N, C-alpha and C positions, 0 to 999 in steps of 0.2 A: 539468787537462784530460785528462792521460794516464790517470789513474785512472778518470775518467768514461768515456772511450772504451773502456777494458778492460772496465768493468762492463757497458756496453751492447753489447759486441761479439757476444754470443750471441743478441741479439734480432734479429727480422727486419729486413732492411735498410731497409724503409719506415719503421720507427719509431726506430731507434737514432740517426740523425743529428738527428731532431727533439728527442729527449730531451737529447742533449748540447748542442744549441743553446739549448734552453729553460733548462737549468741554467746556461749561460753568461750568459744574459740576466737571471737572477734578481738578482745583485748590482747591476746597473745599475738595475733597477726599484726595489730597496730604497734605493739612493742618491738616485734621483729623488724618491721619497716623502719621504725625510729632508730633502732640499734644499728641498722645498716648505714644510716646517714651520719652517725656520730664519727667525729675524727678520732684518730688514735691519740692516746694520752702521751704527753711529753715524756713521762717516766718510761713507758713501754718503748717508745722510740729510742730513748737513751740506752735501754737495756739491749736493744737490737743493734746498737752502734750507729744509729742514724742521727748524729748530733745536730746537723744543720736543720733537719726537719723538726727535731725536738725543740730547738730554740724558737723556730717559727711558730710551732703549735703553742708553746708556752706564752709567747708574746701576743699571739692572737687571742688566746683565752683570757689573758689579763687586760687586753686592750691597751698594751704599752708597745713601745718600740723595742727592738731586740736589745739595744744597749741598756734600757731600763730593766729588762728581764734577765740580764746577764748574771747578776748576783744570785738570784734564786736558781737559775740554771746551773751555775757552778756548785751551789750547795746540794742540789739534787744529784749532780754527777758525783760529787764526793760521797754522798750517802750510798749510792749504788756501788761505788768502788769498795766502800767499807763493808757492805753486805756480802760482796763477792769474796772478800778476804776471810770473813768470819761466818761460815755456814754452820748453822746449828743442826745437829742430828737429833733424832728422837731421844737418844740416850742422854744428850745434854739437857733437853727439856725435862725429861722425867727424873733426872738426877738432882735438879734444883727444886727445892720444895715450893718456892713461890711460883715458879714457872709451871710446875706440875699442877698445882691447884688451879691456876688460871687456865691451863690447857684442858683440864678435866671439867671445869665449870663452863667453858665455852662451847 
């Protein structure tokens, strides 16, 4: 940002701040466009109950067939089911000394 401000310093005051703000917004716009093109994650699809799409996304991300990705898919599904069974509350986290320290340090 310092280099941009030096580069636009000689321009009229009505334009230089617009140029520096526009250049600062460019990376955010590129990130937003790239984010819109990303596929949903297999884990998110599983949490939404869209199992067939999750398996297809996982196998596509790994470059494998659906049969080759089935083991990882099943493990991911079991993990999500376990998380749904055991939901931690804030009192569970703050009551456990090790978890409290990790929570407060994060």
